[in-house]
N, C-alpha and C positions, 0 to 999 in steps of 0.2 A: 347855667345848666338847664334852667327851665326853658329858656328860649331855644336852646339846642334840641331839647325834647320835643317841643311843639313843632319846630321846623322839620324834624325827622318824621314825626307822625303825619304832618301835613303832606309831606312828599309821597307817603304811601296811601294816604286816605283821600287827598284832594289834589290829583295831578294837574299841574298847570302848564306843562310843556310836553312835547311829543316823547321826550326821554322819560317822562314820569307816567306815561300810559302803562297799564298793567303788562301787556305783552312786551312792548319795547323795554320797559323797565326790567323785566325778568331777563331778557336777552342781554342787556347791558350789564346787569349785576352778575349773571352767570359767566360772561366773558371776563369780567373784572376779576372775579374770584379764581377763574381758571388760570389766568396769567399770573396772578399773585402766587397761587400754589406752584405753578411751574417755576417761577423765579426762586422761591424758597428751596424747592426740591432739587433744582438743577444747578445750583451755584457750585457744587463740587465737580460738575461736569466740565467746567471751564478751567483750562490749564493755569498753572501758576507762572507761566512764561519762563521756564528754565531753558536756556539755550546753550547747547554744547555742540562741538564738532568733533569728528573722529580724530584722535591723536592729541586733543587738547587736554591740558592738565586741570583737573577740577580744583577750584579754589574754596570748596566747602563740601560738607556732607549733604548728599541729596537723599531725603527720607520720603518713602512712599506715603502719601496721605490716605490711602485706602488699600483694601485687599482686592487684587485683580488677578484673574487667571486668563492667560492669552496664549495664542499659538505663535511659537517662535518660527517664523518663515524660513530663516536662514538654516536653522538646524533641521527643519523638516525637509528642505530641498537637498541638503547634504545626505540625509538618510535615504531619500528617494534615489539619489545617484548611486549610493552604495548598493541598494537593493537591485537596481537595474543592472549594475555591473555583475551581480551574482546570478542573474538569469541567463542561462546558456542559450545560444541560438538553436533553433530547431531545423534539422535537416531531414529530408526524405530520401530513401534509397531509390536510385534510378534503375528500375527493373529492366529497362531496355538495353542497359549497358552490357549485360551478359551476352545477349544475342549479337550485339554489335562486335564485341571483341572476338567471339567465336567465328563470326564471318571474316574478321581480319585474319585470324589464325588459318582458316580454310583458304583464304586468298593467298597467303604467304606460301603455304605448301603446294597449292595449285601452280603457283609461279615456279616453284622449285621443280616440280615434275615437268613442266613445260620446257624449262631450260635443260634439264637432263635428257630429254627426248630430242632436243634440237641437235641434229648430226652436224650442222654447220659450225657449231661451236666446239672447237677442238681443245683449246688451251683453257686452263683454269681462270686466267685473267679475263678471257672472253666471256666465260660463263658468269663470273662475278660481275662483270660490267652489265651483261644482259639482265642479271638478277636485280641490280640496283636500279636499272631503268624501269623495270616492270613492277617492283614492290610498291604497295599502296602506302606503306609507312617505312621510313628509313630504318635500317638495321646496321649494326656495327659490322665492320669487315670480318671480324672473327666469327660472328654468327653466320654471315653470308657464306664464308669459306666452309664452315661446319655444315651448312645446309647442302652445299654442292657435294660434300664428301659422303653424304648419307646414301645408303642403299634404300631400296623400296621398303623393306621391312622396318628399317630404322626411321624412315619418313613417317610411316603409319604410327609407330610408337611415339615418336616425338610430337606429332600432331595431337595424338590422344592425351598425352600427359600435359601438354601445354593448356589444352582446353579444360582439363580436370582441375589443374591448379588455379587457373583464372576464374573458373566458375566458383570454386571454394572461396576465394578472396572477395569476389564481387557480391556473393550472397551474404557474406559477413558484413560487408560495407567498409569502404575505405575513406578515411578523412584526409584532409590535406596534411595535417600534422602526423598522420600515421603512415604516410606513403614511403618514406625512406626506411623506416623500420621494416615495413612489409617487403621491400625489395631485398633487404639483407636476409630476411627470413626465407625468401624464395631460393636463394643459393643453397642454404642449408637443407631445405626440403628436397631439392633436386638431387643433392648428393646422397640423401637417404633413400632415393628410389632405386639405386643400384644399376643405373644405366651406364652405357658406354660413355667414355669421356667426351667424345665428340657430340653424342646425343644429349648428354647432360648440359654441355655448353650451349647447344642450340635451344633447348627447352628453357633454361634459365635466362638466356638473352632475349628470347621472344616474350616471355612472361614479364620480365622487368620492363621491356619497352612498352608493352600494351597495358601494363598495370597503371591505372589512373583513378583518382577519387571519384566515387560514384554516388556521393551524398549531395543532394540538391538543397540549397538554402530555402527554407520555408519562411518567407518574410511575414506572411499573414499570421501564422501560428506563433511566431516569435513575438510579434507586436501584441498579440492577444495575451500571451503569458506575462509579458512585461506590464501590460495594463492591469492585469489581475494582481500582479505583485504590488503595483502602486496603490491600487484600491485597498488592499489589505493593510497598508501602512497607516498607523494611527499618527495624526499630527503630533509633533513634539510640543507639549504644553508646559509653560512655565508659570509659576504662581509667585506673585509678589505680595507679601503680607503687609498689612498696615503697620507703619512704624519701622519697617525694614530699611536698612541703609542700602541704597541702590548704587551709589557712587561715593566713595570716601574721599576726603580731602587729600589732594596730592596724587590721586590715581590718574593714570592716562585713560581717557574715556574711549571705550570701544564702541563699535557699531552695534553690538548686542546690547550694551547698556543704554545707548540712545534709543534703540527700539523699545526696550522695557520702559523707559521714561515716557515715550509716546503712548504706550498702551495705558499707563496709569494717568495720562492727561497732564504730564509735566513738560511736554515739549512746547516750544515757542508757538503761540497762537493756535494751539490744537483744540478743536472742539469736535466732539463726536456727534455728528448729525443723526446717526442711527440711534444713539442713546437718547437724544432729545426727542426724536420721533416716537420711540418706544415709551418714554415717560409721558408724552402727551396723550397717547392712547390709554395708558394706565390711569392717568388722572381723569380722563373723560369717562372711563368705565366706572370708576369709584363714584364720581359725581352723579352718573346715571343711576347707579344702585341706590344712592341716598334719595334722589328725587322719586325713583320708582317706589321705594318703600313708603315715602310720605304720601304719594298719590294713592297707593293701594291700602295702606294700613293706618295712616294718620292724615286724612284729607284736610281736616281743619287747619293743621299746621302748614300743609302744602298751599292752602289758599291765603295764608297770612304771610305777606311779603316781609313784614317786619321780623317775624320769627325766622324766615329763611336767611335774612341778612344777619341776624343774631347768630344763627347756626354757622354760617360761613365765617363770621368774625371769630367765633370761639375756636373753630378748627385752625384758622389762620394764626391766631395768637399762640395756640398750643404748639403749632409747628415751629414758630419762631423761638419759643422757649426750648423746645426739643433740639432745634438746630444749635442754639447757643450752648446748651449743655453737652451736646455731642462732641464738641471740641475738647471737652474735659474728660467726659466718660459717658458712654451710652446708658450706664446704670444710674446716672444722676438726672436723666431727662424726665421732667414731671408731666408725662403724657396723660396720666390719669386726671389731671386738672380739667382738661377739655371734656372728658366724659362726665365728671362731677357737675360742671357748669351746665352742660346740656340737660342732665337729669333734673337738676334743681330748677333751672329757668324755663325749660321747655317741656320735656317728657322723659319719664324713666326708661321706657322701652327704646326711645330714640337714643338715649344715653348709651345703651348697650350696643346699638349699631355704630355710634360714633366711636366707641371703644375699639371696635374692629377696624374702622376706617383709619383712625389715627395711628393704630399699630401698623397697618399696612404702609401708610405714608412714612411713618418713622423707620420702617424697614429700609426704605430708599435712603433716608438720611444716614442711618446707621450702617450703610454698606452691607445690608442683608445679614446683619448679626442676629442669628436666631435667638440667642440668649437674651439680648436686649429687647427684641420684639416680643418674646414670650413674657418677659417681666412686665412690659408696658401693657400687653393685652390682659393678662390675668389680674394685674393690679387695678386696671381700669374697671374691669367687670366687678371685682370685689367692692370697689368704691361705689359703683352704681347701686349694688345690692344694699350697701350700708346706708346710703342717703335716700333710698326709695321711700322710707317712712320716717321723716324727721319728727321726733317727739319732744326734744328739748334743745336748749341753746348750745349744748356741747357736742352735738352730733358730728359736725365736721372735724372736730378734734379727735373724736373717737374713730371717725373714718380714716383720718391720717394714720392713726396707730394701726388699724387693720391693714391698710395698704403697705405700711412699713413692714409689718410682720410677714405678709404674703410675699413682698418683694424679696425679703431675706431668704424665705424658703425656696422660692423659684430660682434665685441666683445660686443658692447652695446646691440644690438638686441638679441643675444643669451644669454646674461646675464639676460635680462628681461624675456626671456622664462624660464630660470632656477630659476627666482625669487631671484636673488642675491641682496644684499643691494647695494645702490648707490655708496658708497665709494669704495667697492670692484670692481664694474664695472668701475668706473673712474680710479682706479689704473691700472687695466688691459688694459683699453683703452689707457692710456699714454704709456704703454709698446708697444701697437700696433703702435702708432705713431712713437716711437723710432725705432721700427722694420722697418717701411716703409722708413724712412730716412736712417737707417743703410743699408738697402738693396741696395739703390742707391749708397751709398758710397762704399760698398763692390764690387758692379758691376763695378764701375768706376775704383777701384783699381786693380781688377783682369783682367779686359778686355785687357789692353795693353800687359800683359805677354802672355795671350792666343793668341792674335793676332800675336805676334812675333814668338812664338814657333811653331804655326800651320800655319803660313804664310797666315793669313786670313785678308782680307781688309774689314773693316766695314765702314758704313756711317760716324761714328764719326771720324774715322781715316782720311777719305777723306776730311771731313770738316776742319780738322786741316791743311791739305795740301792746302786748298783753301784760307787760311788766307793770306792777301797781304804781311805780314811780313815774309813769308817763304823765306829762303835765295835764293832759285832758282828763285822764282818769283821776288825777289828784283833785282837779276842779269838781268832778262829779262826786267824789267822796266827800268833799267839804261842803259843797253847795246843795247837793241832793243826795244825802246818805241813804235814804230809803230807796231811791232809784238805783244807786250803786249796788246795794244788797240784792235788789230784785234782778239786776243785770247779771250779777254773779250766779244767782240761782238759775236764771234762764240759760246761761252759758253751760253750767253743769248738766242741766236737763237736755239741752239740744246736742251737746257734744256726745253724750252717752248714746243717743239714737243715731248720730251721724255714721258711726262705724258700721251699723247694721244695714244701712241702705246705700252705701257707697259714696257718701258725701265726705267732704274734707273736714275732719274734726277740728283742726287748728283754725280754719277759716270760720267755722261755726262758733267756736269759743270766743274768738276775738270779735267777730261781728256782734255776738250777743253782748259783750262788754260795752260796745259803743252804740247799740241800736237805739237807746233812749237818751243819747247824749244831748239832744236838743232840749231836754227838760231843765238843763242848767239855767237857761234864761228866765224861766218862770217856775221854779221848783215847787212853790207852795200851792200852785193850781193843780197839783197831782196828789192824790190821796196818800201815797206811800211816804210823802214828805211832810204831811200835815201832822205836827206834833200835838196840837191841841184839838179841841172839838170844832173850832171855827173852820168853815169851808167857804172860800171866796166865791165859789160858784152859786152859793145861796143868794148872793146879792146882785147877780147879773143875769141877763137873758140867756136862755139856752143856746140861741144862735151865736152869741158872743163866746159863751163857754166852748161851744164846738170849734169856733175859730181859734181860740187859745189852745185847746187840746190838740187839734190837728196841726197847728203851726209848729209843734215840736219836731215834726218831720223836716220841714224847711230849715228850721234853726239848726237841727242836727247836721244836715247836709252842709250848711254854711260853716259850721264849726269844723267839720271833717276837712273841708277844703282849706280853711284857714290854717289848720295844723298839718296839712299835706298828707292826709291819710290816703291809703290806696283806694282805687276806684271800686274794688270789690267790697270794701267796707262801706263806702258811700252808697253803693247799690243796695246793700242790706238795710242801711238806715232808711233809705228812700222807699223800699219795698216791703218792709216788715209788717205794715198795716194794710198794704194793698189798697183796695178801694172800699174797705169795710165801712159799714154804717156805725156812726157813734150813737148807738141805740138808746143810751140812757137819756141824753139830751134831746134826741129826736122824739122820744116818747113824751118828755116834758113839754116839748113844743107843740105836739099834736094835742095835748090835753088842755092847752089854752083856748080862749074863746075864738081865736082866729086859726085854729088848728087845721081847718080845711085848706088854708092857703099855703101851708108848709110844703116845700119841695124836698123830697128825700135826698136828691143829689147834693143839696147844700149841706147835708149832715154826713157826707161821706169824705173819707180821705182822698187826696188827689191821686194817689198811686205813684207809679204803676204797680200792678200785681207782681208777686214774686216770680222772678225769671229763672231762678236756680233752686236746687234742692236745699242749699244752705239758707237762703232767704225764707223759703217755706218752712223749714224746720224752726227757725227763730220766730216766725209768725205764730206757729202753733204752740211753741214752748212759752212764748210771751203770754198768750191768752190763757193757756192751761195753768201756768204758775199763779197768775193773778186770780183766776177764778177759784182755784182750789184753796188759796189762802183766805178767800172770803167766806168759805164754808164754815159755819159756826161749829159744828161738831163733825169733823171729817172722819170718815171711815172708808174702808176699801170699796164698798159698793157705791158710796156717794162720789168718791174720787173717780172711779171708773165711769160712772154715768156722766159726770161733768166733762171728762176728757173726750169720751166718745161723742157727746153732743157738740162740743166746740169744733172738733174735727169735721163732723158731719155738716155743721152750719157753714163752715168755710168752703167745704167742697161744693155744697149746693149753691152757695152764693157766687161760685165761679172764681174764687180767689186762687185756686190751685190749678186753673186751666192752662196757665202759661209756663209752668215749671214741669220738669220731667219726672214727677212723682207718679208712681202707679198705685192702684188700690191696695196691692200687696204691701207696698212701702208704707202707706197710711196705716194699715193694720199693725205693722211692726212698730211704727212710731207710737201708736196708741198704747201698745203693750209696754213699751219701754217707759213712756211717760207715766203710765199708771203705776208701774213697779217703783220707779224712782220717787214719785210724789207720795205714794203710800208709805215709803220709808221715811220721807221728810216730815209728813204730817200725820204720823200714826197717833193713835189714841193713847193718852197717858192718864194715870190716876194720881190723886193727891196722896201725900204722906198722911198716915194716921197719926194722931197725937201721941200714942204710946211709942211708936217707932221714932218719932222726932225727939221725944223726951229721952228715949234710950240712947239715941245718937249723941245728944248734948251731954248726957251724963258720962258716956264712955270717952268722949273727947276731953271732957273736963278732967276725968281721972287718968287720962293718958293711956288707956288700955288699947287704943287702936293705933296702928302704925301709920295710918293714912287718914286724913280728914275726909269725911264723906262729901259727896258731890251734891247733896240735896240743897235746894234753894228755899225761898220763903214759901208761904202758904199758897201763893197764887201760882206757883210753878207746879207742874205735875210731872211725875216720873212713873215708870212702871214699878208697881209695888213689889212684885215678885223679884225682879232683877235687883231692886234696891236692897231688899232683905238679904239676898244671896251675897251681894257686894259687901254689905256690912259684916256678914258672917265671915267672909274671906279676909277682910282687913283686920279683924279683931283677933 
């Protein structure tokens, strides 16, 4: 594992090939994750290779793997044909037809007059023959005979009535299918005119002969109406739901069923290129949103390729888990695990964005199941809220309970919206609860591996280091108990101030526990571990004492690395004294007879100076706790003066130049340290003899329910509080 970690870090820190150069590396990694996301999200787009032909008997039940709505082309074309058949053809009335037939009527009667005036024609047969030769349209013999038998008055009446009847019909419009009915009606109308029999026959015969359809087919308008009718037709849509049986075993497969199987991707070798193309655009948009957010609002993460790889890996693993759970139930998919891992390992705000991204990707996997996506999104956001400030080791378990509760509520509420039955909602809600608990279990299981591979220190990992049973802390407690107690006090002091200036309280507390861990190697050279009055430094030169004292930094770093402590703790151990001057031994050295040859740099710590708020807090807490403990008669004024002086000295010495503390932060730190130290080292008074004697007497007589907390004569307690406490217990 260690070699894997080093190789991974070397790839991103010390590129040795063209593929490891920053730009090329990002392009390669981006393409790799893009194709991996596409593979996971598009697996359902590839058909299951179900092959049937029309008329074939199905040997099994074919179940739809997803919900798909599609256009049934066959039914749509059938509907279009029915609509087109219902659209009537458009005809326009031929207005010129009236004038034309009136000219025909005039020509007929003109011929009649010409024949009747011809004296050369004697017989009726001659006249009829002459008429037939000169008529522009053929008429029946009865009509011709009737025309020859008309006198001048009857000719005028017949011509006028024929034109009137023709004009009426042509103005009304005559269609092909109305022609026969109109000719029959003409006979009835002429009879109703009260004409002579011969005149009636002539008028009816001429009108029936000249009566023709006068509607002209308007192809352009007809096509326009048919096109409008087709446009108004809504395509026939069919919906196949997930789990629906499309073809039952023993059924004869129809063309419509084969088309449905093609639409859901079950046909042989069917791959929807359009869906793949759309998915590619969707994935690129989501990846662009993530990179844009990092570039705009989290640039340090954007610059860290290791964090980018970790982010892509988290999303990838979460999608794989969601894909596996999808085949059982969308409500069992632990999508929130990705958001939790991102929030814990990288950044809480980025965890919220990843919640949205994973929910959108899961929507593709879940076939756009809005209820499943809603549960994934809301559960992930609640999970990120819950882990944003981890305070104890059971936070992920509590987070799992929160996610389980929210999943149950979301599933229940959306189930009521869809009007599902109560038993179905309850079964899905139970899956949501299992999902929440499983999310925390998966997060706890994956977290240590990602921490080790990517060398990331999380609050949970730090909390494990803060346990008193840690081997290194056990050694500190046994070998240097004074240093252990001092470290605990420094941790309490620095942690109290951390929350006020935006530092990480857990990092500060754990860093304080280990900041003096190097004193294990030579514990009795440090005053807090000297039980008797003998001080080893009294027997050695100040320069050697300085070397021994300052070496606890290097010794501490070595111990931290031996026990594989995180780099953030190593940095605090290395930086908590900065380049401060060991003033006590420096002053001793300068007071010797060769004091003018002393170089101040030889009496300073090697550094570096604190690079973070956490290291600076521990530097100040370390100095303040030790200094206040050395005050003979501490009171509020002395404690405040000492704290302000120590902070000011380190500020003027440049020890705080490389961390991002402001003057306002230093003022807040001073206020917190003064308040905490004043409560720790407040003034006490001794018991008076009468009070102590009274206590012993009452204890002996059994008049008190609780033994007093007073100590021997060397301990001091507040007299007023003690008296009140005794009064309450008796």
